[in-house]
N, C-alpha and C positions, 0 to 999 in steps of 0.2 A: 633142811627145808622140805616141807611136805607139799606135794602137788597133786591135785585131782582135776580131771578134765571131764566136762559134760558136753553133750552135743544136743542142744535144744532143737536143732533142725539139721538138715544135711550139710549146710555150709556154715552154720553158727557154732562157735565154741565158747564155752564158759569155763575159765580156768581159775581155780581157787588155790591160792598160795599162802602157806603159813611159814613165816620166818621166825626162828627162835629169838627170844628177847636178847640172848647173849650176842647174837650177830649184830643186832641193831646197836646195842650198848657199846660194843667194841668200835663200831664205825663212828659212834657219837664221841666216845672218848678220844679217838684219833683226831677227829675234827677239832675238839676243844684244845688238845695238845698243840696242834698246828697253829691255831689262833693265838695261843698264849705266847708264841715266839715272836709274834709281830704286833700285837695290840699295844696301845699306849694308854696308860691310866694315870691320872694325877697321883703323885706320891710314889710311883714305881718306875724303874727303868724299863725300857723296851725289852721284852723277853723275860722279865722278872715278875710279871703280874701273877699272883696266886691263882690257881685253877678255880678256887671258890669264887673269886671276883669275876673271872672270865665267864663262868657259867651264869652268874647273876646278870651280867651285862649282855652277853651274846648267846646265852643258852637256848632261848626260844627260837631264834633265827637259825642257829646251828642245827637244832633238832629237826626243824622243818626241811632244811637243805638235805640233811642225812636221810630223812624219811623219803624224799623224792629219789635220792640216789639209790637207796636200798631197794625200793620198789622197782626202779628201772632195771637194776642189775639182776635182781632175782627173777623178774619177769622175762628178761632176755634169756637167762639160764634155763628157765622152765620151758620156754617155747622151743629152745634148742633140744632140751632133754626129751620132750614129747614129740619132736620132729613135726612141729606144726608150721604152717606157711601162711601167716596173716597177709591179707591184701590191704589192710588199713592199719592205722595206729590204734592199738587196743584202747578201749574205754575202761579206765581203772576206777574202782570204787573201794576205798578202804572200809573194812568192816570191824576192825579192832586195832586201835593204835594207843592203847593204854600203857603208861610207863610201867616197866617191869613185867609186862605181859607179852606173849608172842604177837608179832605183827601179822595181821591177816588182811588180805585184800582179794578182790575178785576182778578179773579182766575179761571183757567180752569182745569178740571180733569175728569177722568172717574169714574163712580160709580159702585158698586157691583150690578150685575143683581139680580133680585128677581124672585123666582119661584112662579107663581100664581096658577098653577095647573100642574098635570102630568098624563100621560096616562100609565096605567098598566093593560094589558088584558091577561096576561099569565094564561092559564088554566091547563097545565100539564108540568111536568118537569122530566127529567131522573136523578136519583141519582146513581152515580157510586160508588161502594163500593167493598170491598175485604175482604178476610180472611187471617190472618197471619198463614203461615204453616212453617214446619221445614226447608224447602229449602230456605225460605226467610231469616231465621236466619243463615243458612249455608253461604248464599251469603254475609251477613254482616261480619261473621267471616273471610271469605276469603279476603274481602276488608280490614279488620283491619290488617290482617297478611301482606298484600301487603303494606299498609301504613307504617308499621314498618320494612320494608325491610332495611337491611344494605348492604354495598357494600364492596366487597373484590377485590383488584387489581389483575389483571392477566396479564401474559406475552404472550398473544396470540392475534389473530385477533378478532375484535369485531363481535358479532353475535346478533341475536334477543334477546331482554330483557336485554342486557348489557347496562351499563351506560358509556357514553363517555364524558370526560371532554375535552373541546376543545376551541380554539380561532377560530373565523370566521369573514370574511369580505365579504360583498355582493356588487355586482355591476350590473347595468343595462346598456347595451350598453357601457360597459367599465367605467361607472361613478359610484362611490360610492354613496350610498343613506343613508339618515338619518334613524337611527334605524337598519341598516344592519350590525352592527359590535358589537362583544362581546368578552370578554376575560374570560377564566376559566369558561365557561358556561357548565352546566351539561345537557345532553340529554339522555333519555332512548330510545333506539331503539325499535320501535313498540308502543310507547306511543301516537303517533299521535298528539304531542304537536307542531310540526312544519308543515310547508306547505308540501303538497304531494311531494315526491321525495327526501326530505332533509334527513330524517332518513334512508330511503332505501340506500341512497348514502354513509352512514357510515358503512354499513356491509362490513366486511373484512379489515377495516382500523386498523392499529397498532399504538401503542404509539410512538410519534415522527414522524409519517408519515404526509406528506402534500398531499392534493389532491384537485381537483376542482370539485364541484358538480353543474350540470346544472339543474335548476328547472323552473317551470312556476307558477306564482301566480294564484290562482283560479279566475275565472271570478267574483265570488261573494265576493272577498276579501274585508274586511271592509275598508281598505285604497284604495279609488277609483283610486288614482294615480298609484297604483301598479297592480290593477286588470288586469289579463290576460297577463301580461308582462313576458317575459323570463328574467331570472337572473342567475348569476353565483356566487357561494360562494367558496372562497378559505378557506379550512379547515386545521387546524393544530391540530392533536390529541395529547393531553397531557397524559391522562391515560385511560385505559380500566378497567372496574370493572364488576364483575358478581354479580347477586343478591343473597343474603342470606335471605331467608324468614323464620321467626321464627316458631318454632314448637308450636303446640297448647297445651302447657303444663301449669302446675300451675304457673311457673315463668312468663310466658307471660300473663296469666289471671290476676295475681297480678299487673303486669305492667299497665294493663288497668283499675286498680282501684278497682278490686274485691278482698277484703282483704282475703277472704277464700281461694282463688286460685282454687276454684271449678268451673269446666267448666259448670256444670248445673246452677250454680248461675249466671254465665255470660250470658248464653242463656236466663235465666229468665229476666235479666236486658235488654238484647237486645229486647226481645219480648215486654216489657213494652214501650221501646222507639219507636219501630215500631208501636205499637198500638196508641201511642200519635200522631205520624206523620200521621198515617192513618186517625185518627179522624180529624186532621187539614186539610188534603188534601180533604177529603170528603166535609167538610164544605166550604172550599175555592172554590171548583168546583161548588157547589150549589150557593154560593154567586156570583161567576163570571157570571153564567147563568142569575141570577136575575138582576145583574147590567148591563150586556150586553143588556138585554131587555129594561131596563130603558133608556140607551143611544140611542138605535136604535129607540125608539118610542117617544122620547122627544128631543126638541131642545131649545137652549137658546143662545143668543148672549153673547160672553165672551170678556171682555176688553183685548186688545192686551198686555197692560202692565202687566196684571195678568198672561197671558200665558207665557210671557217672564220670569217673576219672578219664576213661578212654573217650567218652563223648566230648569232654572238655578239651582233650588233646586234639581231636579232629577239628573242633570249632576253632581253636587257636591256630591250627595249621591253615585253615581256610581264611582266617582273619588275623594275620600275623601282627597287625597294628594293635590288637588287643592282648597279645601274649604277654604274660608277666605283669599285666596291669589289672587293677580292680575294675571289674565291670559286671553288671548284673543282667540277667536274662530271665524271661518268664519261663515257667515250666514247659509251656507249649513250644517256645522257641528252642529250648535245649532238647526236647523229646525227639525232634526231627533227626538228631544225631544218634539216637539210641540204637536203631537197627544196624547202622553201620558199625557202631561200637561193639555190639554183640557179635557181629560177623567177624570183626578183626580179632576179638578175644578168642572166639571158638577156633578160628583158623590157626591162631598162634598156638593154642593148646594141641590141636590135632597135628599140626606140622611138627611140633616138638615131640609128640608121641611117635610119629612115623620115623623121625630122625633117630630116635632112641631104639625103637624096635627093629628098624631096618639097617641099623648100624651105619648110618650115613654120616660121613665126615666132610667138612668143608674142603672143596677142591680149590687149593690155593692158586693153582695156575689159572683156573677159570676166574677166580676173584681178581687177579691181576689184569686179565683180559677185559673183564667187566669194568674195572676202574679206568683202564685206558680208553675204552669206548665212551664212558661217561664224560671223561675229561676232554676228549677230542673235539667236542663242539665249542669249546671255549677258546679265547684268544691266546691264553697261556696254559696249554694243556698240562705241561710238566708241573706247574705250580698247583693246579687243581688236583692232579693225581697225588701230589705230596700231601695236600690237605686231607684228601680222603683217607690216606694211609695213617696220618697222624692224629686226626680228630676222632676221638673215641666214639662219639655218638654217630657221626657220619659213617665211619667204618662199620659199626655194628649194623646200621641200616642196609649197607651194601652187602655185607655178609649174609644177612637174612634173605635178601633178594636172590643171591646165588644159591643158598640152601633151598629156597622155595623152588627154584628151577630144578635142582637135583631131586627134590621130592617129587615134582611133577613127572620128571623123566622116569623115576623108579616106578611110579604108579602107572605110567603109560606102557611099561614093558610087556604086559599081557593084554593089551587092548588093541583091537583092530582099528587102524586109522584109515579113513577115507578122505581124499583131498577134494576140496571144492575151490576151483579157480575163479576169482573175482577180478574186477578191475581194481587198481590201487585205490582210487577214490572211494569205491564201494567198501573196500576192506577197512579203511581208516575212518569211515563215516561214523561208525559206532565203536571206535577203538576203546579198549579197556585200559 
């Protein structure tokens, strides 16, 4: 087998492979012999059909199958021989497939970029941190009570904090638009879950009443086709309910999973959770600063196919109901994931390079601690921890998180760290 490699660009490879005709013919004869043992033809017993007849009946199909197999096996061998690392399935173009002649074909593909060096000159960094105080725990308790709100129907006009169950139909310039209609939809007035003006327009409405609400979509609305446009919503109120927020008593505490029903025990549990989250956010912010510096001070050409694949993965992660299903998006819709995709790819390459050059190995004790922490927030932590250890993909993601922490710590070794103490709410407001 003859192999030659060309590099039309930094990331493109064009590999030409010539396979001796003898190699192809041996594979073809082997396939025909295998077929002859199983085919059935009138006048002959199974396994006794002459090769001549087998070739006449099945020769063309066999030759096409062998052609595919020989191309695949020789391409795999050539890529391994030349130590190439394709990021996509190569595009194969046969250039000579004449009987009795050497088989020749060309394969083109992009290769994974390699980091040869990286610049890292950070000398100082700000570490944001905080202390957990009683008011932080009070805020969590208030949030938990709000989360467990129940609703009591009332026979009065809707007011702030009420829940309105309604049907609505939206239109722009008199034309209904996709996604602008719902039935039996619950909205809490003041929750700011709808566009500005919508919830305000529900104040004073009564069950069974119909009204029209005029609103304007924000200029920065995520759906660009609607941004800045005026719309009308025809509203039909079905029920009005007022909130019943649970009392902070032993019954409520037990409902939250604290068997003792003791409020102090619940506050202790909340403090532990906040401290875990605090530690995570502090580490995450430090890591982001380190990784931002890497991205800003290093560049690398990234194959377009790799960006597209990573952008799709990010999209499917954000929209899991689409994962594994056929769905189409415009180029503009998918382009919004390109920058995040490039960042992920670059960081993956740089982190792998640092791990290799700094001889960093996975800290297995830290991995176990990390898995224990991740699992502790679930109802059955032992089962979740077992899943993380046994699920190949989940374990790989956790291992990478731990390795990234180790890389961050390695890069922080020679950096001056100054602490800035914030309140807990300030710290997590823009958590990474």
